[in-house]
N, C-alpha and C positions, 0 to 999 in steps of 0.2 A: 781536733779533727780524729776520725776514727777510720782507721783501716777494717774494715768489718771482719770480725772474728767470732766462733761462738764460745761457749764457755769452756771449750777445751784449746782455743787459740788457733784451731783450724778453721778453714773454709772450704765450702764444697763437701760438707760432711755428711750429706744424703746421697752421695756418688760413692762409686767405688775407688775413686782417686783424690780423697782428701788432701789438702795441702796447706802449708804456711805461705799466707801473701804477704804482700808489701804495699805501702803508699808513701807518697812524700805530700807536702804542701808547697805549692811554687805560686808566687802572686805578685802583681805588679797594681801599685794604687794611685789613683789621680795626682797625688801630691808628689809623686816620685819615690815614694818609699816601695822598696822591694823586699822579697824574703831573701835571707841570707845568714851568716854564722852570727850577726849582731842579735838576732833573735834569741829567746829563752824559751826552753821546754820544761814542761812537766809530765811525767810518765803517770798516766791514770791507771791503765791495764796493762799487764806483762804476761805473756805465756805463749806456749806452755814452757813452765820454769824448768830450770836445768834439773833441778831434783826430783821433778815428775818424769822427766824424759830417762833420768837413772833408773827409775823405779817402772819404767815400762812403757811410759807414753810414747805413742807413734800413731801414723796415720792409720793403722790397723787396729790400735788399741787406744780409742779416744776416751775411754771411761778412765783410763789412769793419769789422764793430763790435768793439770792444775794453772789456773790462771789467777795471779795476785792483783788485787783493786786497791788503788790509794785513793784517800778521800780528798777532793778536789779543795784547793785552798779557798778559804772565805773570801768572797769581794776581790777575787784575782782578775775580774774584767774592769775594775775600777780605775779610774785616773790616778788615785793616790796609792795604789798598790805597789809595794815594792817587792821583787824577788828576792829570796833567800837561799840558802844552802840546798833547799830540796829541788832548785831549778838547775838546769843545766845549758850549757851553751848549744844552740842549735848545731847539728851536724849536717854539712851540704854534701849532697850526692850527684852524680852526674846523670844524664839520661842514659848512659850505657848502663849504670848501676841500677837505677830506678824504673827506668823505662816512661814512654809517654802514655802509656794506657790506651784503650782505644778510642778512635777519632768519631765523633758524633758528626751526623749529617742530617741534612733538613730534608724531611718527607714532604714534598710539595702537596702531594694528594690529601695526606691526613693532617698537613699543618702542624706537624709536631718534630721533635728532635731526639735523634739518636735510638739505640735499640739497648735497653737495660736488662741485665741477667740476674738471677737470685744467686747471692753469694752461699746460699746453700745447697742448690740444686743445680746452679751452673745452666739452667735453663731461661729461655727469655721470659719474661714476666708476661703473665697471661692478659693483664687489663691493656687495652689499646694496643696490643702487639708489642709492649714494652717501650713504646715511643712517648716520651715527654712523661715518664714515669719512674719513681724511684722505689727501692725496695725498703720495708719496715718490719720489724718484728710483729707490729701490729697488722700489718697488711702485706703478707709475703705474696701475695698476687700483684700488689703493686699500687701505689698512690700516686695520683695524677698531680703533676706541678705545671704551672704555666710557665711556657718558654716562647719568647719570641724568635722570629727567624735570626733577627740581628745579635740574638743572644747564643745562638747555636752555631759555636766556634771550635775550630780545630786548636786546641793549646798550642801546638806548634807554630801557627801562624800569627799569634798575638804575642806569644812569650817567647824570650831568648835568654840563653844560657850567659850571655854576654851582658845582660842587666841584672835578672833575678836569677836565683838558684833554688834548686830543689832541697828541701830541707826537711829533716825529721829528727828524732832522738838519736843517740849513739847506736841502738838496735834496731836496724830498718826492719828485720823480719819479726820480732816479737813482740816489741812495744805497739800494742794495738790501738790504744785512745790516748792522744798526746795534746796537751794543751800547748799554745803558740803564745807568745808576748812580746811586744817590744814597745817602748816608750818612746814617742816621737815629739821632740821639742817644738813648742808651739810659742809664738809671740804672745807676751802677757799684755799688749794693747789689744785695743777693740778692732784695730785694723791689720792688715797681713804688712809686714815689713819688706820694703823695697829693698833689694840687694844693693848694697854700696857699688858704685861703678868706680873701680881703680885703675881704669885704663889710662894710658899716658897721652896727653894731648900731643899730637905730633907737629912738628914744625916744618916737615918734609912730607910730600904725599906724591905718589905718581898720579898722573893726569888721564884720565879716559876722555877720548876726543870723539866728536861725530867722525862716523867712518868716511865720510866724503871729503872731510879736511885731512885726511892722510894723502902722502904723496903716493906715487905707483909703488914705490921700492917698499914703503911702509904697508901699504894693503897687501903687497905680495909676502912680506913676511908674515903677516896674520894668517893669510890663506895656507901659505906653505905649512906653518906651525899646525894649524888644524888637519892638514891632510896627513900629517906626521902620526898626529893623535889618533886618527881614524885608521891607519894602517899599521900600526906598530903594537904589538903585544905589549901587556902590562909589565911583565918581566923584562923584556928587551928594553921598553922606555925608560924603567925605574935604571937599568944598568946604564944605558946612555945619558939620560937626562936628570937623574935624581930621583929622591922620595917624593917630590911634589907631582912627578909625572902621573897623569891619568890617560887611559885610552878614552876616545871620544864615546864610545858606546857605553863606558863606565857611567857615564852622566845620563843617557838616556833610560837605561836600566834602574839607576837610583831614582829617577823622577817617577818611573813606573811604579816601583816598590812605595814608595811614599803614598802614590794616589790609591793603590788597591789594597792599603792597610784596611784589615776589617773592623779596625776600632773606629775607623772614618779617615777621610783623605786627610793625610798630613802636611800637606802643602798648599791647599787650596779651599776656598769657600769659608774663609775664616780669617782671625786676626793674624795668624801663623804666615799667610801668604808671603808677605814681603820679607818678614825675617829669614823665612826657610830658602824664599829665591834669592836673597841676598847673600847668603852663605853659598848657595849653589852656585851663582855667577862668581863668586870670590874663589870659590875652589877650582872652577874652570878656568878662570884667569891665571890663578898660580900654576895651573898645568900648562897653561898656553905660555907662559913666562918662562917656566923651565926649559920648554924646547928651544926658546930663542929670547933671551933677556932683553935684547934689542927693541923688541915689541914696545916695551915699557908699561902699556896697560891696555886692558880689554876696549875696544872701540864700541860705540853705541850707535844706534839707527833713530835719529830723530823722525819719528812717524809724522811729524808735522810740516816737515820740509818735502816738497815734491821734485824739486829741481836740483841737481840732476837726479833722474831716476835711479833707484838702486836696482831696477829689474832690468838689467842690461848685461852683456858679456862681461863687464868689468866685474860687477859685483855679484847679485843673487842670481842672475839667469832670469828666465822667464815664468811669468804666471799669467795665464795656466802653462804649465809645462808643455813644450812643443813636440815631444815623443808622441809615439802612437798611442800610448795609454794615460798620456799626463805625465810621463816622465821628465823631469829636469835635466836637459841634454845640453845646456850653454851655461855660460857664466863660470865663475871662479870655483863653483862646486858641482860643476856638470858631471853627471853620472854618478853622484854621492851615493856610494852603496848602503843599502839596509840589510843587516845581518840575516840569514836564514840558518836553519838548524840550530835554532837557539837553546841554550843550556844554562839554567840558572847557576848550576854548579861551577860555572866559569868564573864567578864573582864571589867577592867575599866583603865582609864588612871593615871598619876601621881597625878593629881588632883581630883581623884575618880570620873571621869565622864565617861559618855557613850563614846566610842571610835568611831568617824568618819571614816567609811570603807565600801568598797562594799563587803568583804570577809565574807562569811555566812557557811563556811565549803567547803569541797569537794563535788564532785558529788552524792557520796554516803553518806554525811552527817557526814563524819570524820574529823578528824584533820590532814588533807593532804593538797595539793595544791588544788586550785579551779577547775582545769581540771582533778585531779587524779580519778580514777576509781576503785582503788584497795579496797578491803574490810576486808583484814587481819587485825588482831587487834593487830598484834605484829610487830616490826620493821623487814624491808626487806632489803635483800641485794642480787644483781644478780651479783656483779663484781668480782673482783680478790683480794687474799690477798698476792700478789707480788709486789703491787705498790710500787715504792720508786722514789725520787726526785733526781735528780743529785746534789751532795754537791757543787760542783762547781757552777752550776747556782744559786744555794741560795745565795753564797756569792757574785757573780757577782751583782744581784739585791740589795742586802745589803750594797755594797760597790760604788754605783753609786754616782759621783760627778754631783748631778743633782738637779731638782727641783721635788716637791712633785708629780705631776702629771707623770711625767717621771719614778718615782719609781713605782707607781701604775701600769702603762701599764707594766712595767717589771713582776711583780708578777701575772698580769692577764692574757696578752698576749705575755709576751716575747719580747716587743719592748720598745723602749725609744724614744722620739722625732721621732717616725715614723721609725727608724732603728731597725733592729733584734738586740737583745742582748743575749737571751738564747731562748732554747727550750722547749716547754712546759709550763705550769702554775703551778706556786706554789700553788695558789690559788684553781683553778678550777678541776686540774687534780685529786685530790683524790675523790672529789664528783662524777665525770663521772666513774672513773675506779673502786672505790670501790661499790659505789650505783648500776651502772650497769643499762643498757637499758635506754629508756630516754622517754620524752614526759608523757602522763597520766597513764602509765604502769610502770613507773621507781622503782628503789629501793629507799628507803626513803631518803639517802644521796643524790642521784640525784635528788630528788624531788626539785627543786630550792628554791620554796618558803618556803617549810616546811622542809627543810634539818636538821635543829636543832632536827627533831625527833629522829634522829640516834645519840646517846650520843658521837660518835667520832667526831661531829661537834666542839665541844668545845674546846677539845685538839687540834684539826687541827688549829682552828682558833687562838689559842694562839701562836703557831707555826708561822703563818703569821705576828701576832703583834710582835714576837720576830723578825722577819725579819725588819720589819718597826722599832722597837726600836734602832737596831744597825745603820740603815740607818740615823736615826735622830742624832744620836751621832756623826757619821761622817760627817755629815751636819750641825753641830751646828752652824756654822758661818752663816746660813741663818734664824736660829730661829727667829731673830728679824723681819724677813720679813714673818713670817709665813711659812718658806720654799719654799716661791713661790705660795702658794695655790692660787687658783684664786678667785678674790673677785667679779667678775661679768664675762659674757659672757662664764661661763665654758661650756664644750662641753662633751657629753657621749662617750662612746664607746660601741660595740657589738649592740645590739637592739635600744641603744640610741644614736647611733653616730649621730653627729650633733645636738642634742637637748638639748636646756638650758632651766632649769626650777628650781623651788624654792626648796633648800634641798641641792644642788650642792655647793653653794658658802661660802666663808670663815665665814660671819657673819650671815648664816641661821641657824635657829635652825635645828636640826638633826631630821629627821622623826617625825615632831611635830604633827601628827595626834596621835601618841602614843609616845613622845619624851622620852628624858632622863633628868629628874631634877637634881639639884645639889644634893639633899637628895638622890636620886635613887644610885650615884655615890659614894656618901660618901665623897663629897666635903664641904658640909656645909647641914644647916638645910633647906635651900632654896628650894622653890618647882620652881624656875626659869628654864626654859628648858634650856639645854647647846646647844651651837652654835658649829660649826665645830672648830671655833678659841678657844674655851673654852677646847676642847680636847687637842689641839695642844700644849697650854699652860701647862694645869695640868697633863697630860699624856706623859710629854717628860721624857728622861733618867734622869733627874736631879729632876723632880717634881713629878712623879708619885709615887704612893705608894708602887708600885712593880718595881722590876728588873728582870734579868733573871740569871741562874745560870753561863752561859758562859761570863758575861760581866767582871767579874773581871779577868779572864784569858785572854780576848782580850784586855783589857785595859794593862795588864802586858805585853803582847806579842802580838803586832798589826799583826803580821806576821800570826799568827794562825787563823786570821778571814778574811784574803784575799782571792781572787781568781786568779786562773791563766786565763791569757786573750790570745786572738788572737787565733794562729793556734797551740798554744802549747798543751800537752794533758790535759784532763781534770781530774786533781789531785789536792785535796786541804786537808787541815786538819779541821776538824770541832771542834770548841772549845768547846763542851758540857762537863760540867765538874759534879762531883759526891760531889759538895761542900756541907758540912754540912747545915741545913738550919738556919743558923744565919742570923738575921736580919739586920746587920750592913754593910753597904758598901761604899766605898768612892764615894762621889759625885762628877761628871764631871763637871767642869765650862762651862757654855755656856752663850752667851751674850742675854740680855733681853732687850735690846734698842730697842725703837720704831722706825719705818721709814715710810714713805709715799709710796715708791715704792713697787710694786708688780712684782716680777716675776713669770710668768705664764707657760713657758715651756722651752725647750733647746733643742738645736740640737746635735746630737751624732757625734762622730768624726767617722773617717772613720774604725779604728781598734777596735772601742767601748772599748778601755781601760778604759775610764772615759769620762763622758759627761762635756764638757768645752764648754766656749764661748757661754753660755747660752742667748738666746735673751730677753732682758730685756723689758717688756711691763708696761706701765705706764697705768693705767686703769681711763680714763677721764670720767667726768659726760656728 
């Protein structure tokens, strides 16, 4: 890397204000590698030297300045190269010390990025007005470079000092050209090594129950705790209820930050959907139980059951909302407030640091999606209270003999391996049909980025997690290979179809702009951010801190949790139980042996009875 300097070591030498500049390297790679003090540096050019400054070198006497140049080590970019005493440990700098530099922006008219200036004259480069142009000594007017809109990024929105560090040599000002090297260990085999899951098999687990099986007293405890989360500040909540407490709006903002990440949605439209949301619901559950441990576990809403209705005064209230503008003014969460005068500065990540995000609130300054225009300060619904999901389709997805991505396709868009399996979407269906409308005028549950604003969100997503939980049980033989979760070259669906980016892959930290620490999820006291692999290991049917009320019945009678396939009538038995809230269940044995191969996807059979004959893909470096 080179912080441009002339032969004197100064920049802006063709102006009356020559100065010594500085620069740093900050980077994050798709395999999780980040810049930091583990890197080695080799200084190629240094200047002006101290001796030349003693001899009179200054901004007004550049002719006296001297820059020294070292020969680049032969083969220093090769895999077998070993650094020697000529290399030094990289020095870490803070943004306060080095600065973020100029923030590029996309010119929609010219379809180009940023405005570059000359390091000699400090003037904007003449070629294309400096937009998508770089300076070179051979082309001082500018040299055009191809930049896509998706690549025109504000570094502060995609990089975080909690993950990667700004590095340079020990002399930030005078070392002008520096080589950086880090050797990253790779598996010697042809495949990518799956991490060994060392999570303890639990003999006791808290039981998540269908919300309508709770007694009035139990349901009242759940709603009371959620109201406390909604109306208590983070500081007051931690003081009263402990470190696991989170405000309700904490979760709305965390969901927003993950979705608007400029690298790509970190929580949806890809294999990380369920791992991210399982962690999200677990963190919410931990916060809920911190307020009232007698709740025991997060309830779920079984969308295949229509009676009794949940859209009543006792439960969720009306859909559509019965207020003048669609506000929900009845039910256990009536007049549920939406924050106005939103400030991102009120929220910190797991390390207590400012969060790197482009989100600053809705168009009206509220805690809604960035494009939302609604100004009502209460949850809105414009959809229907008659929504129900086909129970047979629920169990079709839950029983697929398939790999992880196939299951996600099934619950998101009704396909697996590109073949239709079910009609409708277990995940997205309620958002659209209950929230109602779309775009910047939608109901809150349909406001994709800020859908946790509606309390229905958490009960619904616990139900989607329930489907994944049973799927992992029936596919326990794939656990050793992380259920075929893609290790690289993952591909999104929907608006991210064909796109691969950090956050999607097995060893990527989940939504790491505001990730989940082991402490957040109750795994340990560590602040280490968790990967998708960590969730698959620690939130499996045998290792999770929770289970579901139907699991015992399903294990006892597997037929109760099966689907009717093919052309037969869609009829099945749902195995929701009204079991007491005992916390002791039988653990189901599943293999934890490691393997180096990764199964990424599978092909569906013609009858879609089950997915067999999966294509085994070994990921190569």
